[in-house]
N, C-alpha and C positions, 0 to 999 in steps of 0.2 A: 514643358510637357513631361510628365512622369513616365518612367518606363515600368513595364510589368515586373512584378516580383517573381523571382525564380527560387528554386531550391538551394541555390548556391549563396543566396543572401543570408547574412548572419542576423538572427533575431536579437533585438536590443535587450531582451529580458534576461533574467538569471537562468543559467543552465544548471539544473539540479544535479546533473552527473558530475559537475566540476567542484561540488562542495565536498571537501574531505570530512568524512565521519567514520570513526572507527567503531569497534564493538563496545560492549559495556553499556553503561547508563546513557551516554550520549547517543549511541546508535539506537537504543530503545526509545529514547525521547523523540528522535527524528522519525522513527517508524510510526509511533503513536500519533505524532502531529500530522504526518502525511495521511494516515487513515482518517483522522478527524476532518481534515480539509476535504478529502474525498467524500466523506459522508455529508458534509455541509453543501459542497458544490454539486454533487450528483445524488439526489435523493433515492433513485432506484438501487443504489449500492447498499442502502440500509437493509433491504431484504436479503441481499447476498451475504452481508456480514452476519446477520442473524442466523441464516441457514447454515453458513459455514461454521459458526460457533456451535450450533446445535449438533451438526454432523460430527464435528471434532470431538465433542463431549461423548457422543455415542460411541465413536471409534475408540476413544480412550478407555471407556468402560469395557468394551468388548476385548480389547487387548489385555487389560488387567485381568479380566475373567479367564481369558485363554491362558495366561501365564500361570495362574493358580491351578488350572486343571491338569 
């Protein structure tokens, strides 16, 4: 008979928080790969990414315009 799984049981998969990644190119590659995996695995996140990129571009233009004024 199997016992019920509890929160104390260790998952057999890879724990992403235990993978050491520094800054620079390696960190950028890991960040991009995680975003791509999220976009493939969770299609609704595509809209969120598109909206956040558009909003980020608008905010960057506003900040640039405000700095010149």
